[in-house]
Phi, psi and omega in degrees: 000135178221131180236128180282124177229093181061238178272008182238156171246132176263109185234074183289143176268155188293307184295312177301325179294318181291316179295315180295319178297318179295315179295322179297315179299318181297312183297318180294321180293316179298320181296315181292325177297319179294322176296320176297319176299321178298318177296321178297318184290324177298319177297318178298314178298320180299313178298317180299313181297323178294314187279330183290340178269355179282157179286142180294133178252168178290138178271124179235125182253158358285154175261127179271134182056071182307329180303329182284348178258002182303132179076006178279140180274133185226157176241137181211148181236142180168204181233144173281144169273097186288344188268343184229070181262158183238148178237108181281117191278163171062045176257129187254133175223117177057039176084000180248138183274140178202210185226147169261130184270120180244117184243123177298145183225118182271114180289143175292136175068016177223155185272324187283158183239145178242157173267126176262121177275108183270006174115189189251140174231143177291152178251130180286179180297328182266102183289344178284343179262093181278152182290157177276116185240026181300144181224166183299148177257007179280164176292128181226157173248128182240159165237149180192184180240128179292134175225133173235136178300147178283325179198165177287131178273186181294129180239118177246122179080195185273165178303321178204188173284114186303326184271000182281129178240003182274158178233148358294154184262126179278122181239158186259341181200171178263119169223105190297326177294313180293321177300318178300323179294320180294320184284329181091011176208158184284146176231154177291145183282055183197168171236155176250114178278116187300135180303136181301339181283345184285143180272005185263010184229194186239211181291125183232108178210092188250108173293142180302326178219146181285333182233126184282160175301325179298323178297314179297319178300317178299316175301320178300315181297325177300314181292322177291327175296314178302322177296318180295317179299318179301317179296318181294320179294318182297316179293322181297319182282336186264339181266127180234134179289143178292146177292141179295140179290144180270000000 
């Protein structure tokens, strides 16, 4: 096929057209997907800002649809289970790898138990030496923020070492059903991020989202730029100047 355009002939080849068209669709799709993700993150941030300013309410279990309670501030009274604590591995804070301390908390006058995320601790070079994370066994009243994961992340291997019976237990990811089996009692499918003002935790700095809307927008611009470059390259290769008349 050849099309005359002024002093040029548009003569695209079949294979470059198919390959270029496929890549163009891919780049545009990825760009639009990143824009959609940016919109989702803006909605999440909006919800977070609204709920984080609300007064803490009493936590009553069981909670139906835990996702609807994400970022709500709650107050709860009960006791920590000092004997069966969990350490969530591979948690990064300010560029350093460490652990998040998750302690079961038995609510007063209620049967279900929640995990209190007491914050982050650095992990030393010797992974066999776990930190001392003992906490009071007395009845305490806490405030915190409900958090439920948005989706299951990449999971490699088991939750923990199946044959390990020592506590605290080092785990690789959050799976509330599996954790309930390890603990020997049911837990609510959420965590309570301990209020930073509490003296019962460690370093607490939880960004509402790991990737900002601006970052997704920047990724979208990159994909759209690649699409534009692809179009330029395709036209450059397909447009040929007519030979001058003799």
